[in-house]
VOBA-1610 file (N, C-alpha, C; in pm, whole numbers, padded with zeros to 5 digits, always signed):
BEGIN
Met+00085-00139-00008Met+00010-00006+00027Met+00116+00125-00030Arg+00032+00245-00064Arg+00107+00352-00032Arg+00056+00460+00025Glu+00151+00468+00110Glu+00066+00651+00193Glu+00164+00740+00151Cys+00058+00887+00140Cys+00152+00990+00149Cys+00239+01073+00209Pro+00356+01046+00252Pro+00424+01125+00349Pro+00339+01253+00456Gln+00281+01377+00352Gln+00270+01441+00397Gln+00096+01496+00490Cys+00015+01403+00360Cys-00128+01441+00476Cys-00183+01232+00465His-00083+01131+00491His-00118+01051+00527His-00239+00991+00475Tyr-00242+00952+00368Tyr-00345+00940+00300Tyr-00302+00798+00221Val-00346+00701+00285Val-00362+00535+00222Val-00409+00506+00122Asp-00337+00491+00014Asp-00427+00400-00089Asp-00500+00261-00123Pro-00632+00281-00087Pro-00645+00157-00096Pro-00611+00025-00159Pro-00583-00109-00096Pro-00504-00240-00137Pro-00581-00257-00281Tyr-00661-00240-00323Tyr-00737-00284-00423Tyr-00610-00267-00584Trp-00622-00160-00595Trp-00536-00089-00602Trp-00377-00182-00696Arg-00326-00211-00745Arg-00205-00268-00786Arg-00059-00242-00957Asn+00040-00293-00963Asn+00110-00239-01036Asn+00042-00269-01223Arg+00042-00270-01303Arg+00003-00312-01357Arg+00148-00360-01465Leu+00098-00511-01470Leu+00252-00635-01520Leu+00377-00550-01560Phe+00332-00545-01705Phe+00456-00507-01739Phe+00501-00354-01784Asp+00396-00257-01694Asp+00403-00097-01685Asp+00373-00001-01591Tyr+00489-00056-01463Tyr+00440-00030-01291Tyr+00388+00189-01358Glu+00427+00180-01381Glu+00352+00365-01368Glu+00187+00355-01368Val+00170+00221-01406Val+00001+00233-01434Val-00102+00149-01318Asp-00154+00141-01253Asp-00282+00093-01206Asp-00321+00065-01254Ile-00348-00063-01159Ile-00496-00120-01191Ile-00597-00174-01138Cys-00697-00253-01130Cys-00849-00243-01064Cys-00893-00243-01110Lys-00967-00391-01032Lys-01140-00426-01114Lys-01221-00351-01105Leu-01322-00351-01202Leu-01431-00239-01227Leu-01506-00242-01115Gln-01580-00414-01060Gln-01574-00445-00904Gln-01593-00353-00819Asp-01437-00327-00761Asp-01389-00279-00689Asp-01371-00153-00642Val-01333-00071-00774Val-01372+00061-00794Val-01488+00139-00724Tyr-01625+00008-00741Tyr-01772+00052-00722Tyr-01750+00046-00601Gly-01704+00022-00474Gly-01682+00046-00370Gly-01581+00130-00303Ile-01479+00153-00399Ile-01421+00297-00364Ile-01425+00413-00370Asp-01515+00435-00528Asp-01546+00562-00546Asp-01637+00547-00632Phe-01827+00534-00589Phe-01921+00555-00676Phe-01920+00611-00787Glu-01886+00746-00802Glu-01866+00887-00860Glu-01725+00845-01006Leu-01635+00811-00956Leu-01542+00742-01052Leu-01609+00653-01144Tyr-01718+00566-01064Tyr-01787+00406-01170Tyr-01805+00479-01203Leu-01947+00586-01202Leu-02078+00582-01279Leu-02014+00620-01363Gln-01872+00736-01413Gln-01858+00859-01496Gln-01746+00698-01600Leu-01723+00632-01543Leu-01647+00498-01617Leu-01788+00435-01706Ile-01846+00333-01646Ile-01990+00326-01676Ile-02056+00405-01758Thr-02062+00529-01777Thr-02169+00606-01905Thr-02046+00656-02008Asn-01923+00670-01988Asn-01840+00701-02091Asn-01812+00595-02175Lys-01739+00637-02276Lys-01685+00528-02405Lys-01626+00461-02302Arg-01579+00336-02378Arg-01445+00214-02237Arg-01362+00269-02329Gly-01243+00254-02316Gly-01097+00312-02364Gly-01079+00471-02361Ser-01176+00559-02291Ser-01195+00681-02294Ser-01139+00764-02181Thr-01041+00836-02169Thr-00952+00903-02068Thr-01082+00996-01928Ile-01088+00969-01881Ile-01076+01043-01749Ile-01015+01060-01671Thr-01015+01235-01642Thr-00959+01250-01534Thr-01033+01298-01398Lys-00985+01249-01334Lys-01063+01277-01183Lys-00997+01352-01080Gly-00967+01431-00970Gly-00843+01457-00939Gly-00717+01503-01004Gln-00549+01427-00958Gln-00509+01433-00995Gln-00455+01252-01025Tyr-00580+01190-01100Tyr-00532+01146-01171Tyr-00612+01045-01297Cys-00551+01014-01386Cys-00651+00995-01512Cys-00694+00884-01483Tyr-00801+00830-01545Tyr-00827+00677-01591Tyr-00902+00624-01655Arg-00959+00465-01696Arg-00941+00429-01847Arg-01023+00323-01801Leu-01116+00221-01883Leu-01185+00176-01813Leu-01145+00049-01967Thr-01162-00089-01956Thr-01067-00155-02084Thr-01194-00232-02155Arg-01197-00334-02189Arg-01313-00412-02246Arg-01308-00540-02164Thr-01217-00557-02060Thr-01184-00699-02003Thr-01269-00627-01855Asp-01323-00504-01837Asp-01369-00482-01637Asp-01246-00408-01597Trp-01142-00378-01652Trp-00973-00367-01609Trp-00978-00217-01593Val-00962-00135-01402Val-00946-00055-01488Val-00813+00061-01488Tyr-00760+00121-01501Tyr-00650+00165-01549Tyr-00620+00336-01496Arg-00502+00341-01406Arg-00511+00422-01328Arg-00354+00480-01345Ile-00363+00637-01402Ile-00214+00722-01463Ile-00188+00810-01351Trp-00088+00886-01321Trp-00095+00998-01263Trp-00122+01072-01355Glu-00191+01267-01366Glu-00186+01332-01441Glu-00070+01367-01527Pro+00019+01443-01451Pro+00128+01475-01516Pro+00230+01377-01569Leu+00182+01287-01536Leu+00323+01141-01643Leu+00151+01115-01703Phe+00080+01167-01737Phe-00030+01107-01843Phe+00012+01183-01945Lys+00020+01271-01954Lys+00025+01424-02033Lys+00233+01394-02085Val+00298+01384-02043Val+00407+01292-02066Val+00356+01193-02146Arg+00373+01043-02053Arg+00387+00914-02172Arg+00223+00882-02255Gly+00107+00961-02219Gly+00027+00888-02271Gly+00018+00717-02192Trp-00103+00655-02250Trp-00105+00525-02156Trp-00061+00389-02216Ser+00050+00420-02316Ser+00189+00337-02413Ser+00301+00405-02415Pro+00418+00429-02341Pro+00521+00445-02315Pro+00572+00357-02414Gln+00579+00295-02510Gln+00650+00215-02593Gln+00716+00356-02665Lys+00643+00407-02726Lys+00754+00479-02852Lys+00807+00603-02783Tyr+00760+00605-02650Tyr+00862+00720-02602Tyr+01024+00653-02532Tyr+01064+00505-02559Tyr+01186+00480-02509Tyr+01287+00533-02646Asp+01414+00570-02613Asp+01496+00586-02660Asp+01624+00506-02725Gly+01707+00506-02805Gly+01807+00415-02793Gly+01925+00475-02749Ser+01962+00547-02676Ser+01999+00661-02596Ser+02097+00586-02442Gly+01968+00524-02397Gly+01963+00428-02278Gly+01860+00315-02265Ser+01895+00288-02131Ser+01748+00168-02096Ser+01637+00249-02072Lys+01575+00149-02071Lys+01450+00163-02043Lys+01389+00210-01893Ala+01495+00166-01834Ala+01437+00226-01698Ala+01486+00322-01664Ser+01680+00371-01778Ser+01645+00569-01772Ser+01583+00630-01869Thr+01511+00573-01940Thr+01403+00681-01967Thr+01257+00656-01871Leu+01240+00622-01861Leu+01093+00559-01775Leu+01175+00642-01621Arg+01273+00714-01618Arg+01291+00782-01479Arg+01274+00897-01587Lys+01357+00952-01691Lys+01321+01101-01732Lys+01218+01147-01738Met+01151+01033-01787Met+01002+01057-01783Met+00898+01103-01677Asn+00921+01059-01569Asn+00844+01105-01444Asn+00955+01195-01396Leu+01082+01285-01388Leu+01126+01403-01358Leu+01019+01479-01444Arg+01038+01439-01567Arg+01004+01571-01641Arg+00867+01559-01622Ala+00766+01487-01605Ala+00612+01497-01526Ala+00642+01535-01391Tyr+00688+01515-01271Tyr+00748+01630-01189Tyr+00745+01748-01182Gln+00805+01795-01247Gln+00888+01910-01326Gln+00744+01997-01329Ser+00731+01936-01423Ser+00533+02003-01547Ser+00462+02012-01358Lys+00455+01933-01262Lys+00330+01974-01169Lys+00379+02051-01092Gln+00550+02059-01076Gln+00557+02190-00964Gln+00540+02304-01038Ala+00587+02295-01251Ala+00529+02418-01238Ala+00424+02452-01235Tyr+00289+02414-01217Tyr+00153+02368-01276Tyr+00151+02415-01098Thr+00168+02365-01041Thr+00102+02359-00892Thr+00217+02565-00820Ser+00321+02579-00903Ser+00331+02697-00885Ser+00265+02798-00972Gln+00152+02813-01042Gln+00134+02913-01119Gln+00008+02929-01011Ile-00030+02808-00979Ile-00153+02863-00899Ile-00164+02926-00775
//
C-alpha cells in the first residue's frame, strides 16, 4: 500500500501495478464501485477506452473491466503506452526515470502558478 508522507492518505489496497508497466495502476471495475461510486458511474457511462480525469489521476476502463489509473502529469508526458517514448540512448529504466522527472517538473510548474 502507498501512504502520502505529508497528509498520510493511504491508497486502497485494490490498486496494484500493471505487470509490464509499473507506472500504471490497475483495479477491477467491481472494486472501483466500492472505492469511489462517482468514478464508477463516470467509467460506465463514458465510452470504453476513453480517458477520464478526476483529481490528480487519469482513468480508463478496458473491454475486460479493468480500470487503469495513472498520475495526470505523467499521463500528459507519456500517455497510456510508453513504448513510443523509449529511445536508443539509454535503457528503458533510464528513459522511464527521465519521463517521471519531466512529469514531476511540469507538476511543480503547474502548482507554482496556482
